[in-house]
N, CA, C and O atoms as a MOPAC input file, in Angstrom:
PM7 MOZYME 1SCF
protein

 N    124.83200 1   -57.82000 1   -90.61400 1
 C    123.70500 1   -58.29600 1   -91.38300 1
 C    124.20900 1   -59.23000 1   -92.48200 1
 O    125.15300 1   -58.89600 1   -93.19800 1
 N    123.59500 1   -60.37300 1   -92.61200 1
 C    123.96600 1   -61.33300 1   -93.64300 1
 C    123.24300 1   -61.01000 1   -94.93000 1
 O    122.13200 1   -60.48000 1   -94.92200 1
 N    123.88600 1   -61.33300 1   -96.03200 1
 C    123.23400 1   -61.16800 1   -97.32500 1
 C    123.64600 1   -62.31400 1   -98.22800 1
 O    124.67600 1   -62.95200 1   -98.01100 1
 N    122.84900 1   -62.56400 1   -99.22000 1
 C    123.16200 1   -63.61800 1  -100.17500 1
 C    124.28300 1   -63.14000 1  -101.08600 1
 O    124.25200 1   -62.01200 1  -101.57900 1
 N    125.27000 1   -63.99800 1  -101.30700 1
 C    126.33800 1   -63.69500 1  -102.25100 1
 C    126.42800 1   -64.82400 1  -103.25900 1
 O    126.01000 1   -65.95000 1  -102.98900 1
 N    126.96900 1   -64.51500 1  -104.40400 1
 C    127.08500 1   -65.50200 1  -105.46500 1
 C    128.43400 1   -65.28600 1  -106.13300 1
 O    128.70500 1   -64.21600 1  -106.67700 1
 N    129.27400 1   -66.30700 1  -106.08800 1
 C    130.57300 1   -66.25300 1  -106.73200 1
 C    130.64200 1   -67.37000 1  -107.75800 1
 O    129.98400 1   -68.40200 1  -107.62000 1
 N    131.43200 1   -67.15400 1  -108.76900 1
 C    131.72300 1   -68.24400 1  -109.69100 1
 C    133.18400 1   -68.13300 1  -110.05100 1
 O    133.75600 1   -67.04300 1  -110.04800 1
 N    133.78300 1   -69.25800 1  -110.36000 1
 C    135.19200 1   -69.21100 1  -110.69300 1
 C    135.77900 1   -70.57900 1  -110.91900 1
 O    135.09900 1   -71.52100 1  -111.32500 1
 N    137.06000 1   -70.65800 1  -110.64300 1
 C    137.80500 1   -71.87700 1  -110.90300 1
 C    138.81400 1   -72.07700 1  -109.78400 1
 O    139.38900 1   -71.11500 1  -109.27400 1
 N    139.02400 1   -73.33200 1  -109.40500 1
 C    140.06500 1   -73.69900 1  -108.44700 1
 C    141.20100 1   -74.32500 1  -109.23200 1
 O    141.00500 1   -75.32400 1  -109.92400 1
 N    142.38300 1   -73.74600 1  -109.13000 1
 C    143.53300 1   -74.17300 1  -109.91100 1
 C    144.53600 1   -74.85800 1  -108.98400 1
 O    145.02100 1   -74.23400 1  -108.04000 1
 N    144.85900 1   -76.14000 1  -109.23800 1
 C    145.83000 1   -76.81600 1  -108.37900 1
 C    147.20600 1   -76.16800 1  -108.49800 1
 O    147.66400 1   -75.86500 1  -109.60100 1
 N    147.86500 1   -75.95500 1  -107.35200 1
 C    149.19400 1   -75.34400 1  -107.35800 1
 C    150.29500 1   -76.39200 1  -107.34400 1
 O    151.45100 1   -76.08400 1  -107.63300 1
 N    149.94100 1   -77.63400 1  -107.00800 1
 C    150.94400 1   -78.68500 1  -106.90900 1
 C    151.70100 1   -78.64500 1  -105.59200 1
 O    152.67600 1   -79.37700 1  -105.42200 1
 N    151.27500 1   -77.80800 1  -104.66100 1
 C    151.92500 1   -77.66400 1  -103.37100 1
 C    150.98600 1   -78.13900 1  -102.27300 1
 O    149.80100 1   -77.80500 1  -102.27100 1
 N    151.51800 1   -78.91800 1  -101.34400 1
 C    150.70500 1   -79.34600 1  -100.20700 1
 C    150.65600 1   -78.21900 1   -99.18100 1
 O    151.52400 1   -77.34700 1   -99.15100 1
 N    149.63200 1   -78.25500 1   -98.35000 1
 C    149.50000 1   -77.26500 1   -97.28600 1
 C    150.70700 1   -77.37200 1   -96.36000 1
 O    151.23700 1   -76.35900 1   -95.90200 1
 N    151.13400 1   -78.58300 1   -96.08900 1
 C    152.27700 1   -78.82200 1   -95.21400 1
 C    153.56200 1   -78.21000 1   -95.78800 1
 O    154.35500 1   -77.63300 1   -95.04400 1
 N    153.76900 1   -78.33100 1   -97.08700 1
 C    154.98400 1   -77.81400 1   -97.72500 1
 C    154.93300 1   -76.30900 1   -97.96000 1
 O    155.96200 1   -75.69100 1   -98.23200 1
 N    153.75500 1   -75.71800 1   -97.85900 1
 C    153.60400 1   -74.29000 1   -98.14100 1
 C    154.44600 1   -73.42800 1   -97.19800 1
 O    155.03600 1   -72.43500 1   -97.62300 1
 N    154.49900 1   -73.80200 1   -95.93500 1
 C    155.33500 1   -73.08200 1   -94.98600 1
 C    154.77100 1   -71.76300 1   -94.50700 1
 O    155.49400 1   -70.96300 1   -93.91400 1
 N    153.49000 1   -71.51700 1   -94.75200 1
 C    152.83500 1   -70.29600 1   -94.28000 1
 C    151.34000 1   -70.54300 1   -94.23800 1
 O    150.85700 1   -71.56800 1   -94.71900 1
 N    150.61800 1   -69.60900 1   -93.66800 1
 C    149.16000 1   -69.70300 1   -93.62200 1
 C    148.58600 1   -69.46200 1   -95.01600 1
 O    149.16200 1   -68.72900 1   -95.82100 1
 N    147.45800 1   -70.08400 1   -95.28400 1
 C    146.77800 1   -69.83100 1   -96.55100 1
 C    146.25000 1   -68.40700 1   -96.59500 1
 O    145.86500 1   -67.84800 1   -95.56700 1
 N    146.23200 1   -67.82300 1   -97.78000 1
 C    145.60300 1   -66.52100 1   -97.99200 1
 C    144.15200 1   -66.80700 1   -98.39200 1
 O    143.84700 1   -67.02300 1   -99.56500 1
 N    143.26700 1   -66.80500 1   -97.39200 1
 C    141.87700 1   -67.14300 1   -97.68600 1
 C    141.27300 1   -66.13400 1   -98.64100 1
 O    141.63100 1   -64.95600 1   -98.63100 1
 N    140.36200 1   -66.60400 1   -99.45800 1
 C    139.76400 1   -65.94200 1  -100.61700 1
 C    140.70200 1   -65.97400 1  -101.81800 1
 O    140.26800 1   -65.71800 1  -102.94100 1
 N    142.00400 1   -66.28700 1  -101.59900 1
 C    142.93900 1   -66.44700 1  -102.71100 1
 C    143.40500 1   -67.88800 1  -102.85300 1
 O    143.77800 1   -68.32400 1  -103.94100 1
 N    143.38000 1   -68.63300 1  -101.73200 1
 C    143.83400 1   -70.02100 1  -101.71100 1
 C    142.90700 1   -70.83600 1  -100.82600 1
 O    142.34400 1   -70.31800 1   -99.86200 1
 N    142.74900 1   -72.12000 1  -101.15700 1
 C    141.95400 1   -73.02200 1  -100.32100 1
 C    142.68300 1   -74.35300 1  -100.18700 1
 O    143.49600 1   -74.73100 1  -101.03100 1
 N    142.36700 1   -75.04500 1   -99.10600 1
 C    142.91000 1   -76.37200 1   -98.81700 1
 C    141.86600 1   -77.40100 1   -99.21600 1
 O    140.76500 1   -77.42400 1   -98.66600 1
 N    142.21100 1   -78.24700 1  -100.16900 1
 C    141.32300 1   -79.33100 1  -100.57500 1
 C    142.12900 1   -80.62300 1  -100.47900 1
 O    143.03000 1   -80.87700 1  -101.27800 1
 N    141.78300 1   -81.42400 1   -99.48600 1
 C    142.48000 1   -82.69400 1   -99.29100 1
 C    143.96200 1   -82.53100 1   -98.99300 1
 O    144.76300 1   -83.39200 1   -99.35700 1
 N    144.33700 1   -81.44200 1   -98.33900 1
 C    145.72500 1   -81.21900 1   -97.99500 1
 C    146.55700 1   -80.55400 1   -99.08000 1
 O    147.74100 1   -80.28500 1   -98.87300 1
 N    145.95900 1   -80.28700 1  -100.22300 1
 C    146.65900 1   -79.61600 1  -101.32000 1
 C    146.13800 1   -78.18600 1  -101.46600 1
 O    144.96700 1   -77.91000 1  -101.20600 1
 N    147.01800 1   -77.29000 1  -101.88300 1
 C    146.66300 1   -75.88000 1  -102.03700 1
 C    146.13800 1   -75.63600 1  -103.44500 1
 O    146.75500 1   -76.03900 1  -104.43100 1
 N    145.00400 1   -74.97700 1  -103.52200 1
 C    144.41500 1   -74.56700 1  -104.79500 1
 C    144.32100 1   -73.04600 1  -104.80100 1
 O    143.91600 1   -72.44200 1  -103.80800 1
 N    144.69000 1   -72.43900 1  -105.89900 1
 C    144.54500 1   -71.00600 1  -106.09600 1
 C    143.10600 1   -70.73100 1  -106.52700 1
 O    142.53800 1   -71.47400 1  -107.32800 1
 N    142.52800 1   -69.67100 1  -105.99400 1
 C    141.13700 1   -69.33200 1  -106.29400 1
 C    141.10100 1   -68.19000 1  -107.30300 1
 O    141.65100 1   -67.11600 1  -107.06200 1
 N    140.45100 1   -68.43500 1  -108.42700 1
 C    140.19000 1   -67.39900 1  -109.42300 1
 C    138.67700 1   -67.23800 1  -109.45400 1
 O    137.96200 1   -68.13600 1  -109.89700 1
 N    138.19300 1   -66.10200 1  -108.98700 1
 C    136.73600 1   -65.96300 1  -108.93400 1
 C    136.31700 1   -64.52300 1  -109.09400 1
 O    137.10900 1   -63.58800 1  -108.97100 1
 N    135.04600 1   -64.38500 1  -109.37100 1
 C    134.44800 1   -63.07900 1  -109.48300 1
 C    133.11900 1   -63.06000 1  -108.76000 1
 O    132.48400 1   -64.09700 1  -108.57100 1
 N    132.71400 1   -61.89400 1  -108.36500 1
 C    131.43900 1   -61.68800 1  -107.69400 1
 C    130.33600 1   -61.63300 1  -108.73900 1
 O    130.49400 1   -61.01300 1  -109.79100 1
 N    129.24400 1   -62.27300 1  -108.44900 1
 C    128.07700 1   -62.23800 1  -109.32400 1
 C    126.95100 1   -61.56700 1  -108.55300 1
 O    126.68100 1   -61.91800 1  -107.40400 1
 N    126.30400 1   -60.61200 1  -109.17900 1
 C    125.18800 1   -59.92100 1  -108.54200 1
 C    124.14100 1   -60.95600 1  -108.11500 1
 O    123.59100 1   -61.65500 1  -108.96600 1
 N    123.85600 1   -61.06400 1  -106.80300 1
 C    122.91900 1   -62.09100 1  -106.35000 1
 C    121.48000 1   -61.83900 1  -106.80300 1
 O    120.62800 1   -62.71700 1  -106.66700 1
 N    121.20300 1   -60.65600 1  -107.33500 1
 C    119.85100 1   -60.33600 1  -107.77400 1
 C    119.68800 1   -60.45200 1  -109.28500 1
 O    118.58900 1   -60.27700 1  -109.81000 1
 N    120.77900 1   -60.74400 1  -109.97900 1
 C    120.72700 1   -60.84400 1  -111.43700 1
 C    120.31500 1   -62.25500 1  -111.85600 1
 O    120.61900 1   -63.23500 1  -111.17600 1
 N    119.62700 1   -62.33400 1  -112.97400 1
 C    119.30100 1   -63.63500 1  -113.55200 1
 C    120.55400 1   -64.21800 1  -114.18800 1
 O    121.40900 1   -63.47700 1  -114.67600 1
 N    120.66600 1   -65.54300 1  -114.18500 1
 C    121.82000 1   -66.22500 1  -114.77000 1
 C    121.31400 1   -67.31500 1  -115.69700 1
 O    120.46700 1   -68.12500 1  -115.32100 1
 N    121.84000 1   -67.32600 1  -116.90800 1
 C    121.50200 1   -68.35400 1  -117.89200 1
 C    122.78800 1   -68.74300 1  -118.60900 1
 O    123.20100 1   -68.06200 1  -119.54800 1
 N    123.42700 1   -69.83300 1  -118.18000 1
 C    124.69000 1   -70.26900 1  -118.78300 1
 C    124.66000 1   -71.75700 1  -119.05300 1
 O    124.01400 1   -72.52500 1  -118.34000 1
 N    125.36800 1   -72.14900 1  -120.09300 1
 C    125.52300 1   -73.57200 1  -120.38000 1
 C    126.79500 1   -73.78200 1  -121.18900 1
 O    127.26700 1   -72.87800 1  -121.87800 1
 N    127.33400 1   -74.98100 1  -121.09300 1
 C    128.49000 1   -75.35400 1  -121.90500 1
 C    128.43500 1   -76.85200 1  -122.15900 1
 O    128.03800 1   -77.63200 1  -121.29300 1
 N    128.83500 1   -77.23200 1  -123.34300 1
 C    128.79600 1   -78.63300 1  -123.73100 1
 C    130.14700 1   -79.27800 1  -123.46900 1
 O    131.18800 1   -78.71100 1  -123.80200 1
 N    130.12900 1   -80.45600 1  -122.87400 1
 C    131.33300 1   -81.20900 1  -122.57000 1
 C    131.64500 1   -82.19800 1  -123.69300 1
 O    130.79300 1   -82.49300 1  -124.53200 1
 N    132.87000 1   -82.70100 1  -123.69400 1
 C    133.29400 1   -83.63700 1  -124.74700 1
 C    132.44900 1   -84.90600 1  -124.78600 1
 O    132.28100 1   -85.50800 1  -125.84600 1
 N    131.91500 1   -85.31600 1  -123.62900 1
 C    131.11700 1   -86.55100 1  -123.59000 1
 C    129.66200 1   -86.33900 1  -123.98400 1
 O    128.85200 1   -87.26200 1  -123.89900 1
 N    129.32500 1   -85.11500 1  -124.42000 1
 C    127.97100 1   -84.82600 1  -124.86600 1
 C    127.05600 1   -84.28400 1  -123.78300 1
 O    125.95800 1   -83.81800 1  -124.08700 1
 N    127.48500 1   -84.33400 1  -122.51500 1
 C    126.67400 1   -83.75700 1  -121.45400 1
 C    126.76400 1   -82.23400 1  -121.51500 1
 O    127.69900 1   -81.67800 1  -122.09300 1
 N    125.79700 1   -81.57900 1  -120.92100 1
 C    125.76700 1   -80.11600 1  -120.91800 1
 C    125.72300 1   -79.63700 1  -119.47800 1
 O    124.81200 1   -79.99100 1  -118.72900 1
 N    126.70500 1   -78.83300 1  -119.08600 1
 C    126.68400 1   -78.18800 1  -117.77800 1
 C    125.82600 1   -76.93800 1  -117.89500 1
 O    125.83900 1   -76.26100 1  -118.92300 1
 N    125.08300 1   -76.63600 1  -116.84400 1
 C    124.26000 1   -75.43200 1  -116.89300 1
 C    124.22800 1   -74.76500 1  -115.52800 1
 O    124.46500 1   -75.39600 1  -114.49700 1
 N    123.93100 1   -73.48100 1  -115.55100 1
 C    123.67200 1   -72.71500 1  -114.34600 1
 C    122.55800 1   -71.74400 1  -114.70300 1
 O    122.70600 1   -70.92300 1  -115.60700 1
 N    121.46300 1   -71.84000 1  -114.00200 1
 C    120.35600 1   -70.91500 1  -114.21300 1
 C    119.92700 1   -70.36000 1  -112.85500 1
 O    119.88900 1   -71.07600 1  -111.85500 1
 N    119.61300 1   -69.09100 1  -112.84800 1
 C    119.07300 1   -68.43300 1  -111.66000 1
 C    118.10000 1   -67.38400 1  -112.17300 1
 O    118.47100 1   -66.51000 1  -112.95700 1
 N    116.86900 1   -67.47600 1  -111.73200 1
 C    115.84400 1   -66.60300 1  -112.29500 1
 C    114.68200 1   -66.48500 1  -111.32500 1
 O    114.53100 1   -67.29600 1  -110.41200 1
 N    113.88100 1   -65.48200 1  -111.53500 1
 C    112.66400 1   -65.31000 1  -110.76100 1
 C    111.62400 1   -66.28900 1  -111.30000 1
 O    111.27600 1   -66.25600 1  -112.48000 1
 N    111.13500 1   -67.15800 1  -110.41900 1
 C    110.25400 1   -68.24300 1  -110.83100 1
 C    108.93400 1   -67.76100 1  -111.41000 1
 O    108.25700 1   -68.53000 1  -112.09300 1
 N    108.54700 1   -66.52900 1  -111.16400 1
 C    107.31900 1   -66.00600 1  -111.74200 1
 C    107.51700 1   -65.49200 1  -113.15700 1
 O    106.55000 1   -65.23000 1  -113.87200 1
 N    108.79300 1   -65.34700 1  -113.56300 1
 C    109.09700 1   -64.79700 1  -114.88400 1
 C    109.22800 1   -65.84400 1  -115.96500 1
 O    108.94500 1   -65.57000 1  -117.13200 1
 N    109.65400 1   -67.04900 1  -115.59500 1
 C    109.77200 1   -68.14200 1  -116.56100 1
 C    109.82200 1   -69.44900 1  -115.78900 1
 O    109.88700 1   -69.45200 1  -114.56000 1
 N    109.79200 1   -70.55200 1  -116.51100 1
 C    109.88100 1   -71.87100 1  -115.89700 1
 C    111.22700 1   -72.50300 1  -116.20800 1
 O    112.02200 1   -71.94400 1  -116.96200 1
 N    111.48200 1   -73.67500 1  -115.62200 1
 C    112.76100 1   -74.34900 1  -115.80000 1
 C    113.05000 1   -74.65900 1  -117.26500 1
 O    114.15900 1   -74.40500 1  -117.73600 1
 N    112.08400 1   -75.19600 1  -117.98700 1
 C    112.29800 1   -75.53700 1  -119.40300 1
 C    112.69700 1   -74.30700 1  -120.21400 1
 O    113.62700 1   -74.36000 1  -121.01800 1
 N    111.99400 1   -73.21200 1  -120.00000 1
 C    112.31400 1   -71.97200 1  -120.70700 1
 C    113.68200 1   -71.43600 1  -120.33400 1
 O    114.40100 1   -70.91200 1  -121.18500 1
 N    114.05100 1   -71.56600 1  -119.05500 1
 C    115.35600 1   -71.09000 1  -118.60100 1
 C    116.48000 1   -71.89900 1  -119.24700 1
 O    117.48000 1   -71.33100 1  -119.68500 1
 N    116.32100 1   -73.21700 1  -119.30700 1
 C    117.34800 1   -74.07200 1  -119.93400 1
 C    117.45900 1   -73.75600 1  -121.41500 1
 O    118.56300 1   -73.61700 1  -121.94000 1
 N    116.31700 1   -73.63900 1  -122.09600 1
 C    116.34200 1   -73.32700 1  -123.52900 1
 C    117.04700 1   -71.99300 1  -123.77400 1
 O    117.84400 1   -71.87100 1  -124.70400 1
 N    116.75400 1   -70.99900 1  -122.94300 1
 C    117.38900 1   -69.69000 1  -123.09400 1
 C    118.89100 1   -69.77000 1  -122.81600 1
 O    119.68800 1   -69.14700 1  -123.51800 1
 N    119.27600 1   -70.53400 1  -121.79600 1
 C    120.69600 1   -70.68900 1  -121.46200 1
 C    121.46200 1   -71.33000 1  -122.61600 1
 O    122.56800 1   -70.89900 1  -122.94100 1
 N    120.88400 1   -72.35100 1  -123.23000 1
 C    121.54100 1   -73.02700 1  -124.34400 1
 C    121.62800 1   -72.10000 1  -125.56300 1
 O    122.66600 1   -72.02100 1  -126.22000 1
 N    120.54400 1   -71.41200 1  -125.85300 1
 C    120.53100 1   -70.49000 1  -126.97800 1
 C    121.51500 1   -69.33600 1  -126.75500 1
 O    122.27600 1   -68.97600 1  -127.65300 1
 N    121.49000 1   -68.77000 1  -125.56500 1
 C    122.34400 1   -67.62700 1  -125.24000 1
 C    123.83600 1   -68.01600 1  -125.27000 1
 O    124.68000 1   -67.22200 1  -125.68400 1
 N    124.14300 1   -69.22800 1  -124.83300 1
 C    125.54100 1   -69.68600 1  -124.80400 1
 C    125.97700 1   -70.29200 1  -126.13500 1
 O    127.12700 1   -70.70000 1  -126.29500 1
 N    125.05100 1   -70.34500 1  -127.08500 1
 C    125.31500 1   -70.88500 1  -128.41300 1
 C    125.85900 1   -72.32500 1  -128.36600 1
 O    126.77000 1   -72.68700 1  -129.11000 1
 N    125.26600 1   -73.13500 1  -127.46300 1
 C    125.62800 1   -74.54600 1  -127.37200 1
 C    124.87900 1   -75.31500 1  -128.44600 1
 O    123.65700 1   -75.21000 1  -128.55200 1
 N    125.59900 1   -76.08000 1  -129.23700 1
 C    124.95900 1   -76.89500 1  -130.27000 1
 C    124.54300 1   -78.22300 1  -129.65200 1
 O    125.36400 1   -78.93100 1  -129.06900 1
 N    123.26300 1   -78.55700 1  -129.78300 1
 C    122.75500 1   -79.81900 1  -129.24300 1
 C    122.43600 1   -80.79200 1  -130.34100 1
 O    121.99600 1   -81.90800 1  -130.06800 1

């Protein structure tokens, strides 16, 4: 049975090519992106939980991730809550 999953994390370049690695990739721990090996640092996120996150970048743009039940709030409210909750100064 399939189910929805939600992961978040970071891909960290190892500086090693897949060709130079000399072994098979450890999937879920390593991935091949353009022939280079990246280490995977990730965590499981409850697919049924609401998500309200934001972070401000140096260029003034704001990255966000929101996941919510559409009957509980709207997009504008979700973004405002994400910014407030993450304490992003606008």
